[in-house]
C-alpha positions in Angstrom: 146.4 116.9 71.2 143.5 118.5 69.3 143.9 122.1 68.3 141.8 124.6 70.2 140.1 127.1 67.9 138.7 130.3 69.4 135.3 131.4 68.2 135.8 134.9 66.7 132.2 135.8 67.4 132.4 134.8 71.1 135.7 136.7 71.4 134.2 139.8 69.8 131.1 139.6 72.0 133.2 139.2 75.1 135.4 142.1 74.2 132.4 144.2 73.5 130.9 143.3 76.9 134.1 144.3 78.7 134.2 147.6 76.8 130.6 148.4 77.5 131.0 147.6 81.2 134.1 149.7 81.4 132.4 152.6 79.6 129.3 152.4 81.9 131.5 152.4 84.9 133.5 155.4 83.6 130.3 157.3 82.7 128.6 156.5 86.0 127.9 159.7 87.9 127.4 159.4 91.6 125.9 162.9 91.8 123.7 163.3 88.7 121.6 166.2 90.2 124.7 168.3 90.8 125.9 170.6 88.1 129.4 170.2 86.7 130.8 172.9 89.0 133.6 173.2 91.4 131.3 172.0 94.2 130.7 168.6 92.7 134.4 168.2 91.7 135.6 169.0 95.2 133.2 166.5 96.8 134.2 163.7 94.4 137.9 164.5 94.7 137.6 164.3 98.5 135.8 161.0 98.5 138.2 159.5 96.1 141.2 160.7 98.1 140.0 159.2 101.4 138.8 155.9 100.0 141.9 155.1 97.8 144.3 152.9 99.7 147.1 154.3 97.6 146.3 157.9 98.5 148.2 159.7 101.3 144.8 160.9 102.5 143.3 157.4 102.8 140.9 156.9 105.7 139.9 153.5 107.0 136.2 152.7 106.6 135.7 152.7 110.4 136.7 156.3 110.5 134.7 157.5 107.5 132.1 159.4 109.5 129.9 162.0 107.8 127.4 164.2 109.7 124.7 166.4 108.4 122.3 168.9 109.8 118.7 168.3 108.8 116.6 171.5 108.6 117.8 173.5 105.6 120.5 170.9 104.7 118.6 167.6 104.0 115.1 169.1 103.8 113.6 172.5 103.5 112.9 174.8 106.5 110.7 177.6 105.3 108.4 179.2 106.2 109.4 177.8 109.7 110.9 174.6 110.9 108.6 171.7 109.9 108.7 170.4 113.5 107.1 173.7 114.6 104.4 173.3 112.0 103.8 169.8 113.3 103.5 171.2 116.9 101.1 174.0 115.8 98.8 171.6 114.0 99.0 169.1 116.8 97.9 171.8 119.3 95.0 172.7 117.1 93.9 169.0 117.0 94.3 168.7 120.8 92.3 171.9 121.3 89.4 170.5 119.3 89.2 167.6 121.7 89.7 169.8 124.8 89.5 173.6 124.5 90.6 173.9 128.1 94.2 173.4 127.1 94.3 176.9 125.6 95.6 178.6 128.6 98.0 181.1 127.0 98.3 183.5 124.0 100.8 181.1 122.5 98.5 178.1 122.6 95.6 180.1 121.4 97.7 181.4 118.4 98.8 177.9 117.6 95.2 176.5 117.8 94.0 179.2 115.3 97.0 178.6 113.0 98.2 182.2 113.4 102.0 181.7 113.0 102.8 185.4 113.2 101.0 185.8 116.5 102.7 182.7 117.8 106.2 184.0 116.8 105.4 187.3 118.5 105.1 185.4 121.8 108.9 184.7 121.6 110.9 181.8 122.7 108.8 181.1 125.7 105.7 180.8 123.6 107.3 178.5 121.1 108.6 176.3 123.9 105.2 176.1 125.4 103.7 174.9 122.1 106.4 172.4 121.6 106.0 171.0 125.1 102.2 170.8 124.8 102.5 168.8 121.5 105.5 166.7 122.5 105.5 166.0 126.2 103.7 163.9 128.8 102.9 161.0 126.5 104.3 157.6 125.7 107.1 157.8 123.1 105.1 155.3 120.9 102.1 157.7 120.9 104.3 160.6 119.9 105.9 158.6 117.1 102.4 157.5 115.8 101.3 161.2 115.8 104.3 162.3 113.8 103.8 159.5 111.3 100.1 160.3 110.9 101.0 164.0 110.4 103.5 163.2 107.7 100.8 161.2 105.9 98.2 163.9 105.9 99.8 167.4 106.0 101.1 169.3 103.1 103.5 172.2 102.7 101.6 175.6 102.4 103.3 176.8 99.1 104.5 173.7 97.3 101.6 171.3 98.1 104.1 168.5 98.7 104.3 166.2 101.7 106.8 167.5 104.1 108.9 164.3 103.6 108.9 165.2 99.9 110.6 168.5 100.6 113.9 166.8 100.7 116.9 167.7 98.6 117.6 165.3 95.7 121.3 166.3 95.5 121.7 165.6 99.2 120.0 162.2 98.9 122.5 161.4 96.1 125.4 162.6 98.3 124.2 160.4 101.2 124.0 157.4 98.9 127.4 158.1 97.3 129.0 158.2 100.7 127.4 155.0 101.9 128.5 153.3 98.7 132.0 154.3 99.6 131.7 152.8 103.1 130.9 156.1 105.0 128.6 156.0 108.0 126.1 158.9 107.6 124.6 160.6 110.6 122.0 163.3 111.1 123.1 165.9 113.7 120.3 168.3 114.1 118.9 171.0 116.4 115.5 169.4 115.7 114.0 166.8 118.0 115.7 163.4 118.0 112.4 161.6 118.5 110.8 163.6 115.7 113.5 162.9 113.1 113.8 159.2 114.0 110.3 158.6 112.8 111.2 159.2 109.1 115.0 159.3 108.8 115.4 155.7 107.8 112.7 155.6 105.2 113.4 159.1 103.8 117.2 159.3 104.0 118.4 155.7 104.6 119.7 156.8 108.0 118.6 154.4 110.8 117.3 155.8 114.1 120.6 155.0 116.0 122.4 157.3 113.6 120.3 160.3 114.4 121.6 162.9 116.9 119.2 165.7 118.0 117.8 167.8 120.7 115.8 165.9 123.3 113.5 166.2 126.3 113.7 164.3 129.5 112.1 160.9 129.6 111.2 158.3 132.1 110.7 154.5 132.2 107.3 153.4 133.4 105.2 150.3 133.4 101.6 151.2 132.5 98.9 148.5 132.7 101.7 145.9 132.6 103.3 147.4 129.5 106.9 148.8 129.9 107.2 152.1 128.0 109.2 155.4 127.7 107.2 158.5 128.7 108.4 161.8 127.2 108.9 164.5 129.8 108.6 168.3 129.5 112.1 169.5 130.4 114.9 170.1 128.0 117.5 167.3 128.3 120.0 168.3 125.6 120.1 171.1 123.0 121.9 169.8 119.9 122.6 173.2 118.4 125.8 175.3 117.9 128.4 174.2 120.4 126.0 171.3 121.4 126.6 169.6 118.1 130.2 168.6 118.7 129.2 167.4 122.2 126.3 165.4 120.7 128.6 163.9 118.2 131.0 162.8 121.0 128.2 161.4 123.1 126.5 159.5 120.3 129.2 158.6 117.8 132.5 158.7 119.7 134.5 159.7 116.6 135.3 163.1 115.0 133.7 163.2 111.6 135.8 163.7 108.4 132.9 165.4 106.6 130.2 167.7 108.0 127.4 169.5 106.2 125.1 172.3 107.3 123.4 175.4 106.1 123.5 178.0 108.9 125.5 179.5 111.7 123.9 176.9 114.0 126.2 174.4 112.2 129.4 176.4 112.5 130.8 174.6 115.5 130.1 171.2 113.9 132.1 172.1 110.8 134.8 173.8 112.8 135.2 170.6 115.0 135.2 168.3 112.0 137.7 170.2 109.9 140.1 170.8 112.8 141.0 167.1 112.8 144.1 165.6 111.3 144.1 164.4 107.7 141.7 165.2 104.8 138.5 166.9 106.0 135.6 168.5 104.2 133.1 171.0 105.5 130.2 172.1 103.3 127.4 174.7 103.7 124.3 174.7 101.7 123.6 178.3 100.6 120.0 179.0 99.9 120.2 181.2 96.8 117.3 179.9 94.6 114.2 181.9 95.1 112.5 180.3 92.1 112.9 176.6 92.9 113.2 176.9 96.7 113.7 179.9 98.9 116.5 182.5 98.9 117.8 183.6 102.3 121.0 183.9 104.3 122.1 186.8 106.4 118.8 188.0 107.8 115.6 186.3 109.0 114.1 184.2 111.7 115.5 180.9 110.4 118.6 179.5 108.7 120.8 182.6 109.2 124.2 182.3 107.6 126.6 185.1 108.4 129.8 183.8 110.1 129.8 180.6 108.0 129.4 182.6 104.8 132.1 185.1 105.8 134.7 182.5 106.9 134.0 179.6 104.6 136.8 180.4 102.1 139.5 181.0 104.7 138.6 177.8 106.4 138.5 175.8 103.2 134.8 175.0 103.5 132.7 174.4 100.4 129.9 176.9 100.0 127.3 175.1 97.9 125.2 177.6 95.8 121.8 176.0 95.3 121.0 178.0 92.2 124.3 177.3 90.5 125.4 173.9 91.8 122.1 172.0 91.9 120.3 171.0 88.7 117.4 169.6 90.7 116.0 170.6 94.1 113.3 168.2 95.1 112.7 164.6 94.0 109.1 165.5 93.2 108.0 168.6 91.3 106.0 171.0 93.4 102.3 171.1 92.5 102.0 174.8 92.7 
């Protein structure tokens, strides 16, 4: 039998390739925009624990459910919720075509772009503006309106598209979780039909994995075309205690990870972390006035009191934007 002689060069190259591959894998960082702080370490440790079959905390892929609030958690929410900005601009556009729709102080304030005057009309005024811009139209028309608005409108202080005002660290977290066989869901107090327009393209979260507040709707056949018509009455409010209910209705499993940023998310984190086995609740704390906006205990939006006070005792992770995030947005603000 002829003697088999190994090629030293081939062996060396092969060994080098294996070494390089091992090194690249070891150096791969699933959360590169997160600083090397306790927040990043806790997230990675949790994910590794629930995905390692040898770990006592192992969770089967089917049960790896992660839910996230949207406003203030996945994208910004200042100066007001972006959906409200959409509603105000939509009312102004509608008023240009038909000034007769301006039948109240709230609608007049919206049409003139006076946000302070609109907020002064209270909850009733805001609801009226939202109904005028959202209701009594085919769902397809509403979706087209939202898509067109996202293409043309810009944030008043950053100059970015609203769908560029998303948090790069959270995009990385969503991707990391999906790479580890998590199903990622949005559970938001915002409108389900509004978020479904952009969630897949922006976050990689398909429409069927969006849970949100909704108006009534009806099925109609108009000129031979079957369609869904958006109504004007509140069907479900997916906020506070409504979030665990929405999760139950839409998902049917208790999450093992939940992320939010305000006391409106408290019950979702409470429900999530009350389950058996390894659980993680995290709250985004808006501490960076330079790169984003600093706010927490007071204000008209994103108030974080109870969650901030009880996070440590409950074992929740309080993510400090200024300290824990090296990058905020995927695109640098223009202003």
